[in-house]
N, CA, C and O atoms as a GROMACS GRO file, in nm:
protein
  480
    1MET      N    1  -2.212   3.086  -1.244
    1MET     CA    2  -2.199   3.137  -1.127
    1MET      C    3  -2.078   3.247  -1.140
    1MET      O    4  -1.974   3.213  -1.196
    2THR      N    5  -2.094   3.361  -1.095
    2THR     CA    6  -1.995   3.462  -1.102
    2THR      C    7  -1.899   3.437  -0.987
    2THR      O    8  -1.943   3.415  -0.874
    3THR      N    9  -1.765   3.440  -1.013
    3THR     CA   10  -1.665   3.419  -0.903
    3THR      C   11  -1.564   3.539  -0.912
    3THR      O   12  -1.537   3.591  -1.020
    4PRO      N   13  -1.512   3.578  -0.799
    4PRO     CA   14  -1.415   3.678  -0.789
    4PRO      C   15  -1.289   3.643  -0.878
    4PRO      O   16  -1.252   3.527  -0.893
    5ALA      N   17  -1.229   3.749  -0.934
    5ALA     CA   18  -1.109   3.724  -1.008
    5ALA      C   19  -0.996   3.695  -0.910
    5ALA      O   20  -0.968   3.774  -0.820
    6GLN      N   21  -0.932   3.584  -0.928
    6GLN     CA   22  -0.822   3.536  -0.847
    6GLN      C   23  -0.731   3.441  -0.916
    6GLN      O   24  -0.769   3.381  -1.016
    7THR      N   25  -0.616   3.426  -0.867
    7THR     CA   26  -0.526   3.335  -0.933
    7THR      C   27  -0.560   3.190  -0.890
    7THR      O   28  -0.623   3.171  -0.786
    8GLU      N   29  -0.521   3.090  -0.965
    8GLU     CA   30  -0.556   2.954  -0.949
    8GLU      C   31  -0.486   2.913  -0.813
    8GLU      O   32  -0.366   2.937  -0.796
    9SER      N   33  -0.558   2.855  -0.725
    9SER     CA   34  -0.514   2.813  -0.604
    9SER      C   35  -0.577   2.687  -0.545
    9SER      O   36  -0.694   2.664  -0.575
   10THR      N   37  -0.514   2.606  -0.465
   10THR     CA   38  -0.580   2.496  -0.401
   10THR      C   39  -0.628   2.526  -0.262
   10THR      O   40  -0.688   2.441  -0.196
   11GLU      N   41  -0.600   2.648  -0.216
   11GLU     CA   42  -0.644   2.691  -0.088
   11GLU      C   43  -0.793   2.706  -0.083
   11GLU      O   44  -0.856   2.720  -0.188
   12ALA      N   45  -0.851   2.704   0.036
   12ALA     CA   46  -1.002   2.722   0.054
   12ALA      C   47  -1.018   2.875   0.028
   12ALA      O   48  -0.930   2.956   0.056
   13PRO      N   49  -1.140   2.910  -0.029
   13PRO     CA   50  -1.177   3.046  -0.053
   13PRO      C   51  -1.174   3.133   0.083
   13PRO      O   52  -1.215   3.088   0.190
   14THR      N   53  -1.127   3.249   0.068
   14THR     CA   54  -1.115   3.335   0.184
   14THR      C   55  -1.229   3.435   0.197
   14THR      O   56  -1.232   3.516   0.290
   15THR      N   57  -1.321   3.430   0.104
   15THR     CA   58  -1.437   3.518   0.111
   15THR      C   59  -1.562   3.455   0.058
   15THR      O   60  -1.553   3.347   0.000
   16VAL      N   61  -1.669   3.509   0.074
   16VAL     CA   62  -1.791   3.461   0.024
   16VAL      C   63  -1.808   3.448  -0.121
   16VAL      O   64  -1.734   3.508  -0.199
   17ILE      N   65  -1.900   3.374  -0.157
   17ILE     CA   66  -1.921   3.358  -0.303
   17ILE      C   67  -2.073   3.398  -0.321
   17ILE      O   68  -2.160   3.358  -0.244
   18LEU      N   69  -2.096   3.478  -0.428
   18LEU     CA   70  -2.229   3.526  -0.457
   18LEU      C   71  -2.265   3.467  -0.596
   18LEU      O   72  -2.193   3.486  -0.694
   19THR      N   73  -2.375   3.398  -0.599
   19THR     CA   74  -2.423   3.331  -0.726
   19THR      C   75  -2.474   3.443  -0.813
   19THR      O   76  -2.502   3.554  -0.768
   20ASP      N   77  -2.486   3.408  -0.944
   20ASP     CA   78  -2.538   3.509  -1.036
   20ASP      C   79  -2.673   3.561  -1.012
   20ASP      O   80  -2.706   3.678  -1.035
   21VAL      N   81  -2.761   3.456  -0.957
   21VAL     CA   82  -2.900   3.485  -0.922
   21VAL      C   83  -2.897   3.584  -0.811
   21VAL      O   84  -2.972   3.681  -0.813
   22ALA      N   85  -2.816   3.562  -0.715
   22ALA     CA   86  -2.807   3.649  -0.594
   22ALA      C   87  -2.758   3.792  -0.629
   22ALA      O   88  -2.809   3.894  -0.582
   23ALA      N   89  -2.658   3.788  -0.714
   23ALA     CA   90  -2.598   3.922  -0.763
   23ALA      C   91  -2.706   3.994  -0.827
   23ALA      O   92  -2.728   4.110  -0.791
   24GLN      N   93  -2.782   3.937  -0.923
   24GLN     CA   94  -2.891   4.010  -0.986
   24GLN      C   95  -3.002   4.065  -0.886
   24GLN      O   96  -3.056   4.175  -0.901
   25LYS      N   97  -3.028   3.985  -0.793
   25LYS     CA   98  -3.122   4.037  -0.689
   25LYS      C   99  -3.075   4.144  -0.614
   25LYS      O  100  -3.149   4.240  -0.594
   26VAL      N  101  -2.948   4.138  -0.565
   26VAL     CA  102  -2.890   4.247  -0.488
   26VAL      C  103  -2.887   4.368  -0.577
   26VAL      O  104  -2.928   4.475  -0.530
   27LYS      N  105  -2.845   4.362  -0.694
   27LYS     CA  106  -2.834   4.478  -0.793
   27LYS      C  107  -2.977   4.547  -0.807
   27LYS      O  108  -2.991   4.669  -0.802
   28ALA      N  109  -3.072   4.464  -0.823
   28ALA     CA  110  -3.220   4.511  -0.835
   28ALA      C  111  -3.261   4.584  -0.711
   28ALA      O  112  -3.322   4.690  -0.718
   29LEU      N  113  -3.225   4.526  -0.593
   29LEU     CA  114  -3.264   4.588  -0.468
   29LEU      C  115  -3.200   4.710  -0.447
   29LEU      O  116  -3.265   4.803  -0.398
   30ILE      N  117  -3.066   4.727  -0.479
   30ILE     CA  118  -2.988   4.851  -0.461
   30ILE      C  119  -3.037   4.956  -0.565
   30ILE      O  120  -3.036   5.074  -0.532
   31GLU      N  121  -3.079   4.921  -0.686
   31GLU     CA  122  -3.153   5.011  -0.773
   31GLU      C  123  -3.277   5.059  -0.725
   31GLU      O  124  -3.310   5.176  -0.746
   32GLN      N  125  -3.355   4.974  -0.658
   32GLN     CA  126  -3.481   5.023  -0.594
   32GLN      C  127  -3.449   5.125  -0.483
   32GLN      O  128  -3.528   5.217  -0.465
   33GLU      N  129  -3.345   5.114  -0.411
   33GLU     CA  130  -3.309   5.216  -0.310
   33GLU      C  131  -3.267   5.356  -0.374
   33GLU      O  132  -3.267   5.459  -0.307
   34GLY      N  133  -3.234   5.353  -0.498
   34GLY     CA  134  -3.197   5.475  -0.570
   34GLY      C  135  -3.058   5.534  -0.528
   34GLY      O  136  -3.031   5.654  -0.537
   35ARG      N  137  -2.976   5.442  -0.484
   35ARG     CA  138  -2.838   5.482  -0.450
   35ARG      C  139  -2.737   5.403  -0.514
   35ARG      O  140  -2.758   5.284  -0.538
   36ASP      N  141  -2.624   5.460  -0.544
   36ASP     CA  142  -2.527   5.381  -0.601
   36ASP      C  143  -2.389   5.367  -0.504
   36ASP      O  144  -2.279   5.332  -0.545
   37ASP      N  145  -2.417   5.398  -0.389
   37ASP     CA  146  -2.295   5.392  -0.289
   37ASP      C  147  -2.317   5.261  -0.198
   37ASP      O  148  -2.232   5.237  -0.112
   38LEU      N  149  -2.415   5.186  -0.212
   38LEU     CA  150  -2.440   5.081  -0.126
   38LEU      C  151  -2.378   4.949  -0.182
   38LEU      O  152  -2.368   4.922  -0.302
   39ARG      N  153  -2.338   4.870  -0.073
   39ARG     CA  154  -2.287   4.741  -0.094
   39ARG      C  155  -2.351   4.641  -0.010
   39ARG      O  156  -2.408   4.682   0.092
   40LEU      N  157  -2.350   4.513  -0.037
   40LEU     CA  158  -2.402   4.418   0.048
   40LEU      C  159  -2.300   4.371   0.149
   40LEU      O  160  -2.192   4.319   0.119
   41ARG      N  161  -2.343   4.394   0.273
   41ARG     CA  162  -2.251   4.349   0.388
   41ARG      C  163  -2.309   4.229   0.447
   41ARG      O  164  -2.428   4.218   0.479
   42VAL      N  165  -2.209   4.129   0.462
   42VAL     CA  166  -2.245   3.998   0.524
   42VAL      C  167  -2.171   3.988   0.650
   42VAL      O  168  -2.049   4.007   0.646
   43ALA      N  169  -2.228   3.961   0.760
   43ALA     CA  170  -2.159   3.957   0.891
   43ALA      C  171  -2.212   3.842   0.963
   43ALA      O  172  -2.314   3.784   0.924
   44VAL      N  173  -2.141   3.803   1.078
   44VAL     CA  174  -2.180   3.696   1.167
   44VAL      C  175  -2.181   3.767   1.308
   44VAL      O  176  -2.089   3.836   1.352
   45GLN      N  177  -2.301   3.740   1.371
   45GLN     CA  178  -2.312   3.802   1.508
   45GLN      C  179  -2.347   3.691   1.608
   45GLN      O  180  -2.407   3.590   1.569
   46PRO      N  181  -2.312   3.707   1.731
   46PRO     CA  182  -2.372   3.614   1.830
   46PRO      C  183  -2.517   3.613   1.829
   46PRO      O  184  -2.577   3.717   1.804
   47GLY      N  185  -2.585   3.494   1.855
   47GLY     CA  186  -2.721   3.488   1.871
   47GLY      C  187  -2.776   3.382   1.795
   47GLY      O  188  -2.697   3.305   1.740
   48GLY      N  189  -2.910   3.363   1.782
   48GLY     CA  190  -2.977   3.263   1.713
   48GLY      C  191  -2.971   3.130   1.798
   48GLY      O  192  -2.895   3.117   1.894
   49CYS      N  193  -3.052   3.039   1.757
   49CYS     CA  194  -3.055   2.905   1.833
   49CYS      C  195  -2.933   2.823   1.825
   49CYS      O  196  -2.917   2.731   1.905
   50SER      N  197  -2.848   2.850   1.738
   50SER     CA  198  -2.719   2.768   1.723
   50SER      C  199  -2.590   2.831   1.770
   50SER      O  200  -2.483   2.771   1.768
   51GLY      N  201  -2.607   2.962   1.816
   51GLY     CA  202  -2.490   3.035   1.867
   51GLY      C  203  -2.440   3.151   1.789
   51GLY      O  204  -2.397   3.251   1.847
   52LEU      N  205  -2.444   3.141   1.651
   52LEU     CA  206  -2.412   3.254   1.569
   52LEU      C  207  -2.520   3.266   1.454
   52LEU      O  208  -2.578   3.168   1.406
   53ARG      N  209  -2.539   3.387   1.419
   53ARG     CA  210  -2.645   3.412   1.310
   53ARG      C  211  -2.587   3.503   1.203
   53ARG      O  212  -2.498   3.584   1.227
   54TYR      N  213  -2.639   3.485   1.087
   54TYR     CA  214  -2.604   3.567   0.976
   54TYR      C  215  -2.675   3.696   0.971
   54TYR      O  216  -2.792   3.703   1.007
   55GLN      N  217  -2.606   3.803   0.926
   55GLN     CA  218  -2.672   3.932   0.891
   55GLN      C  219  -2.636   3.973   0.748
   55GLN      O  220  -2.518   3.972   0.712
   56LEU      N  221  -2.726   4.006   0.673
   56LEU     CA  222  -2.713   4.059   0.541
   56LEU      C  223  -2.781   4.198   0.529
   56LEU      O  224  -2.901   4.209   0.554
   57PHE      N  225  -2.712   4.297   0.495
   57PHE     CA  226  -2.772   4.431   0.485
   57PHE      C  227  -2.691   4.509   0.401
   57PHE      O  228  -2.572   4.481   0.383
   58PHE      N  229  -2.757   4.621   0.340
   58PHE     CA  230  -2.690   4.721   0.265
   58PHE      C  231  -2.617   4.826   0.351
   58PHE      O  232  -2.670   4.879   0.448
   59ASP      N  233  -2.489   4.853   0.309
   59ASP     CA  234  -2.411   4.943   0.380
   59ASP      C  235  -2.326   5.030   0.293
   59ASP      O  236  -2.276   4.982   0.192
   60GLU      N  237  -2.305   5.162   0.329
   60GLU     CA  238  -2.217   5.241   0.253
   60GLU      C  239  -2.084   5.266   0.326
   60GLU      O  240  -1.997   5.337   0.275
   61ARG      N  241  -2.067   5.208   0.448
   61ARG     CA  242  -1.943   5.238   0.534
   61ARG      C  243  -1.835   5.131   0.478
   61ARG      O  244  -1.858   5.023   0.423
   62SER      N  245  -1.718   5.188   0.505
   62SER     CA  246  -1.592   5.112   0.491
   62SER      C  247  -1.534   5.110   0.624
   62SER      O  248  -1.506   5.216   0.680
   63LEU      N  249  -1.510   4.984   0.686
   63LEU     CA  250  -1.444   4.960   0.808
   63LEU      C  251  -1.305   4.905   0.787
   63LEU      O  252  -1.276   4.840   0.687
   64ASP      N  253  -1.220   4.934   0.884
   64ASP     CA  254  -1.084   4.887   0.889
   64ASP      C  255  -1.078   4.733   0.877
   64ASP      O  256  -1.139   4.666   0.961
   65GLY      N  257  -1.018   4.682   0.792
   65GLY     CA  258  -1.006   4.537   0.766
   65GLY      C  259  -1.123   4.473   0.697
   65GLY      O  260  -1.134   4.351   0.706
   66ASP      N  261  -1.205   4.539   0.633
   66ASP     CA  262  -1.314   4.483   0.548
   66ASP      C  263  -1.250   4.416   0.435
   66ASP      O  264  -1.151   4.465   0.380
   67VAL      N  265  -1.307   4.297   0.395
   67VAL     CA  266  -1.275   4.226   0.278
   67VAL      C  267  -1.386   4.251   0.170
   67VAL      O  268  -1.503   4.216   0.188
   68ILE      N  269  -1.343   4.314   0.058
   68ILE     CA  270  -1.447   4.351  -0.033
   68ILE      C  271  -1.417   4.268  -0.167
   68ILE      O  272  -1.304   4.263  -0.216
   69THR      N  273  -1.524   4.206  -0.219
   69THR     CA  274  -1.521   4.131  -0.336
   69THR      C  275  -1.629   4.177  -0.435
   69THR      O  276  -1.745   4.191  -0.399
   70ASP      N  277  -1.589   4.201  -0.558
   70ASP     CA  278  -1.674   4.247  -0.661
   70ASP      C  279  -1.724   4.123  -0.735
   70ASP      O  280  -1.646   4.036  -0.772
   71PHE      N  281  -1.869   4.116  -0.758
   71PHE     CA  282  -1.929   4.019  -0.832
   71PHE      C  283  -2.014   4.088  -0.942
   71PHE      O  284  -2.130   4.126  -0.923
   72ASP      N  285  -1.945   4.102  -1.063
   72ASP     CA  286  -2.014   4.166  -1.175
   72ASP      C  287  -2.087   4.296  -1.137
   72ASP      O  288  -2.205   4.318  -1.165
   73GLY      N  289  -2.013   4.377  -1.075
   73GLY     CA  290  -2.052   4.517  -1.033
   73GLY      C  291  -2.128   4.520  -0.895
   73GLY      O  292  -2.167   4.631  -0.858
   74VAL      N  293  -2.154   4.416  -0.818
   74VAL     CA  294  -2.205   4.404  -0.703
   74VAL      C  295  -2.089   4.382  -0.592
   74VAL      O  296  -2.023   4.278  -0.594
   75GLU      N  297  -2.066   4.474  -0.503
   75GLU     CA  298  -1.961   4.458  -0.406
   75GLU      C  299  -2.023   4.397  -0.280
   75GLU      O  300  -2.128   4.439  -0.232
   76VAL      N  301  -1.959   4.302  -0.234
   76VAL     CA  302  -1.990   4.218  -0.111
   76VAL      C  303  -1.879   4.254  -0.008
   76VAL      O  304  -1.759   4.247  -0.038
   77VAL      N  305  -1.919   4.289   0.102
   77VAL     CA  306  -1.830   4.332   0.212
   77VAL      C  307  -1.846   4.233   0.331
   77VAL      O  308  -1.957   4.200   0.374
   78VAL      N  309  -1.731   4.189   0.380
   78VAL     CA  310  -1.732   4.110   0.501
   78VAL      C  311  -1.628   4.169   0.600
   78VAL      O  312  -1.510   4.187   0.568
   79ASP      N  313  -1.676   4.197   0.716
   79ASP     CA  314  -1.572   4.252   0.814
   79ASP      C  315  -1.476   4.151   0.862
   79ASP      O  316  -1.503   4.031   0.855
   80ARG      N  317  -1.357   4.198   0.915
   80ARG     CA  318  -1.255   4.109   0.949
   80ARG      C  319  -1.285   4.009   1.061
   80ARG      O  320  -1.225   3.901   1.062
   81MET      N  321  -1.368   4.037   1.146
   81MET     CA  322  -1.416   3.948   1.254
   81MET      C  323  -1.502   3.834   1.189
   81MET      O  324  -1.488   3.718   1.230
   82SER      N  325  -1.581   3.861   1.099
   82SER     CA  326  -1.672   3.760   1.027
   82SER      C  327  -1.612   3.671   0.928
   82SER      O  328  -1.654   3.558   0.906
   83ALA      N  329  -1.506   3.726   0.865
   83ALA     CA  330  -1.439   3.657   0.757
   83ALA      C  331  -1.390   3.510   0.773
   83ALA      O  332  -1.401   3.426   0.683
   84PRO      N  333  -1.339   3.486   0.890
   84PRO     CA  334  -1.302   3.350   0.916
   84PRO      C  335  -1.423   3.255   0.921
   84PRO      O  336  -1.404   3.137   0.892
   85TYR      N  337  -1.548   3.298   0.958
   85TYR     CA  338  -1.660   3.215   0.958
   85TYR      C  339  -1.730   3.198   0.828
   85TYR      O  340  -1.810   3.108   0.808
   86LEU      N  341  -1.696   3.290   0.740
   86LEU     CA  342  -1.768   3.295   0.610
   86LEU      C  343  -1.687   3.251   0.487
   86LEU      O  344  -1.739   3.240   0.376
   87GLY      N  345  -1.561   3.226   0.510
   87GLY     CA  346  -1.482   3.187   0.392
   87GLY      C  347  -1.530   3.073   0.318
   87GLY      O  348  -1.536   2.965   0.377
   88GLY      N  349  -1.570   3.084   0.184
   88GLY     CA  350  -1.622   2.975   0.110
   88GLY      C  351  -1.770   2.958   0.111
   88GLY      O  352  -1.828   2.872   0.044
   89ALA      N  353  -1.827   3.044   0.192
   89ALA     CA  354  -1.982   3.033   0.202
   89ALA      C  355  -2.035   3.090   0.068
   89ALA      O  356  -1.983   3.185   0.009
   90THR      N  357  -2.142   3.023   0.028
   90THR     CA  358  -2.212   3.064  -0.096
   90THR      C  359  -2.352   3.127  -0.071
   90THR      O  360  -2.440   3.064  -0.012
   91ILE      N  361  -2.369   3.254  -0.119
   91ILE     CA  362  -2.490   3.320  -0.098
   91ILE      C  363  -2.570   3.303  -0.234
   91ILE      O  364  -2.521   3.327  -0.344
   92ASP      N  365  -2.693   3.263  -0.214
   92ASP     CA  366  -2.780   3.240  -0.334
   92ASP      C  367  -2.918   3.305  -0.303
   92ASP      O  368  -2.946   3.339  -0.188
   93PHE      N  369  -2.997   3.320  -0.400
   93PHE     CA  370  -3.132   3.365  -0.386
   93PHE      C  371  -3.235   3.281  -0.437
   93PHE      O  372  -3.233   3.254  -0.557
   94ALA      N  373  -3.325   3.236  -0.362
   94ALA     CA  374  -3.438   3.150  -0.399
   94ALA      C  375  -3.572   3.212  -0.403
   94ALA      O  376  -3.606   3.283  -0.308
   95ASP      N  377  -3.655   3.191  -0.506
   95ASP     CA  378  -3.788   3.245  -0.516
   95ASP      C  379  -3.878   3.125  -0.576
   95ASP      O  380  -3.921   3.118  -0.691
   96ARG      N  381  -3.893   3.039  -0.479
   96ARG     CA  382  -3.978   2.908  -0.511
   96ARG      C  383  -4.088   2.904  -0.399
   96ARG      O  384  -4.087   2.978  -0.301
   97ILE      N  385  -4.175   2.816  -0.421
   97ILE     CA  386  -4.281   2.798  -0.328
   97ILE      C  387  -4.235   2.750  -0.190
   97ILE      O  388  -4.293   2.784  -0.086
   98ASP      N  389  -4.122   2.664  -0.195
   98ASP     CA  390  -4.074   2.602  -0.069
   98ASP      C  391  -3.971   2.693  -0.006
   98ASP      O  392  -3.945   2.677   0.114
   99ALA      N  393  -3.911   2.785  -0.074
   99ALA     CA  394  -3.807   2.867  -0.018
   99ALA      C  395  -3.802   3.007  -0.092
   99ALA      O  396  -3.811   3.016  -0.215
  100GLN      N  397  -3.787   3.118  -0.004
  100GLN     CA  398  -3.790   3.246  -0.074
  100GLN      C  399  -3.699   3.323   0.011
  100GLN      O  400  -3.709   3.322   0.133
  101GLY      N  401  -3.603   3.396  -0.056
  101GLY     CA  402  -3.506   3.484   0.009
  101GLY      C  403  -3.365   3.437  -0.021
  101GLY      O  404  -3.341   3.347  -0.102
  102PHE      N  405  -3.271   3.504   0.051
  102PHE     CA  406  -3.131   3.480   0.041
  102PHE      C  407  -3.108   3.353   0.124
  102PHE      O  408  -3.171   3.332   0.228
  103THR      N  409  -3.012   3.266   0.074
  103THR     CA  410  -2.975   3.156   0.148
  103THR      C  411  -2.816   3.149   0.152
  103THR      O  412  -2.746   3.195   0.062
  104ILE      N  413  -2.769   3.090   0.258
  104ILE     CA  414  -2.628   3.083   0.282
  104ILE      C  415  -2.589   2.933   0.299
  104ILE      O  416  -2.636   2.867   0.391
  105ASP      N  417  -2.504   2.882   0.210
  105ASP     CA  418  -2.444   2.750   0.221
  105ASP      C  419  -2.306   2.762   0.272
  105ASP      O  420  -2.215   2.794   0.196
  106ASN      N  421  -2.284   2.738   0.398
  106ASN     CA  422  -2.158   2.766   0.465
  106ASN      C  423  -2.083   2.636   0.507
  106ASN      O  424  -2.126   2.564   0.598
  107PRO      N  425  -1.970   2.609   0.439
  107PRO     CA  426  -1.900   2.488   0.465
  107PRO      C  427  -1.839   2.491   0.611
  107PRO      O  428  -1.800   2.388   0.666
  108ASN      N  429  -1.832   2.608   0.669
  108ASN     CA  430  -1.771   2.625   0.807
  108ASN      C  431  -1.864   2.590   0.907
  108ASN      O  432  -1.822   2.565   1.020
  109ALA      N  433  -1.994   2.585   0.879
  109ALA     CA  434  -2.090   2.556   0.991
  109ALA      C  435  -2.098   2.417   1.018
  109ALA      O  436  -2.130   2.340   0.928
  110GLY      N  437  -2.070   2.371   1.147
  110GLY     CA  438  -2.076   2.243   1.201
  110GLY      C  439  -2.220   2.207   1.218
  110GLY      O  440  -2.260   2.098   1.179
  111ASN      N  441  -2.297   2.290   1.273
  111ASN     CA  442  -2.440   2.261   1.296
  111ASN      C  443  -2.521   2.390   1.268
  111ASN      O  444  -2.469   2.500   1.287
  112SER      N  445  -2.645   2.377   1.222
  112SER     CA  446  -2.729   2.486   1.193
  112SER      C  447  -2.869   2.462   1.237
  112SER      O  448  -2.907   2.346   1.250
  113CYS      N  449  -2.946   2.557   1.259
  113CYS     CA  450  -3.081   2.544   1.307
  113CYS      C  451  -3.174   2.515   1.188
  113CYS      O  452  -3.132   2.522   1.073
  114ALA      N  453  -3.294   2.486   1.217
  114ALA     CA  454  -3.392   2.450   1.112
  114ALA      C  455  -3.418   2.558   1.016
  114ALA      O  456  -3.435   2.541   0.896
  115CYS      N  457  -3.421   2.688   1.088
  115CYS     CA  458  -3.458   2.798   0.999
  115CYS      C  459  -3.347   2.848   0.906
  115CYS      O  460  -3.371   2.925   0.813
  116GLY      N  461  -3.226   2.801   0.934
  116GLY     CA  462  -3.109   2.826   0.853
  116GLY      C  463  -3.046   2.957   0.881
  116GLY      O  464  -2.947   2.993   0.817
  117ASP      N  465  -3.103   3.036   0.981
  117ASP     CA  466  -3.044   3.173   1.008
  117ASP      C  467  -2.933   3.165   1.106
  117ASP      O  468  -2.869   3.269   1.123
  118SER      N  469  -2.901   3.062   1.172
  118SER     CA  470  -2.797   3.062   1.270
  118SER      C  471  -2.729   2.924   1.259
  118SER      O  472  -2.787   2.824   1.217
  119PHE      N  473  -2.593   2.927   1.305
  119PHE     CA  474  -2.512   2.814   1.295
  119PHE      C  475  -2.407   2.815   1.410
  119PHE      O  476  -2.399   2.913   1.484
  120SER      N  477  -2.329   2.711   1.424
  120SER     CA  478  -2.214   2.702   1.507
  120SER      C  479  -2.107   2.624   1.449
  120SER      O  480  -2.002   2.608   1.510
   0.00000   0.00000   0.00000
């Protein structure tokens, strides 16, 4: 698993973690777009059946307070409002018969819905 470069610490991670498999998939999707200015933006928005829902999308913007982490050439951006909800969350990519797409394992989620797209 690729992890951001950081000094050794016992504190909880302050940003998301992108697995190697997810980083490869993001890199392939960005290459398909034919652009080199895109980054994966991960955000939390109100909604979903549990109160908050995840959003993952490609973005070229830089917003004030963004937390940017590089995973082997793939930049992941989290806005300052979403960062407290996503610290330590692991983003993976599954391509199996029982699961397909990006998944988020978030230690900050107290409850989540069955679809896995929202949490509280």
